[in-house]
N, C-alpha and C positions, 0 to 999 in steps of 0.2 A: 072094852073101853080102852081108850088109847090115851096118852098123854101129849098136849102139844104145849112147845114152849116156845113164849114171845118175848121181845125187849120191849119195852114202853118206856117213851123218853117224856120226860116233863112232871113227873109225879114227884111230890114233896113230903106229903103226908099222908096219915089216915084217910083224910077226907076224900084225896086223891084215891086210893086204893077203893075207898067206897063207892065211888062214881064209875069207876072201870069194872066193880064187879057188879054192881047194879047193871048196866049196861050189856056186859057180857053174859049175865045170867039170864038175858031175854032171847037168847038164840037157842032155838029148838035143839033137843038132844044133849045139852051141856048137863052134867051130873055133878062136877064139881069145879071150884075156882080157888086158887090161891095165888094173891097179889101183893107184893113189896114194893114200896117205894123208895127204900132203901138201896135194893138192888135193879129196880125195875124191871125183875121177873115177873112175869103173869104165866102160870101155866092152868091150862084148860084141860079136864077130862071130859070126853064126849066121844061119841061114834059119829063116822062120817061128817067133822068139823070143816066146813070151808072157811080158808084162812081169810077171804074177803069179808064173810061176817063179820069175824073178828077185827078184822083192821075198821070197817064200819062203827062197828061199836065201839071200840076204844076212840076213834075219831068222835064220835057222838056225845064221849064223856069229857072231849075238848085235850086228847092225847094222840100221839102217834105210835103204831106198833110195827114191829117187824119179827119174820118169822126168826127163831133162835136156831 
């Protein structure tokens, strides 16, 4: 399993973290997610993760992500 890090802009609270976690968890192959509104850091543990899938999931949650 590999760790993939992203910077997410616009998160301000635990509800934001939950929204991002909920959407990213729907991506096939994801085994763990860590997200922090205070740092904007999203760490996804998965095999063969497609960055575009993460970007789309974060967008669906209402935020923007970029590869770190």
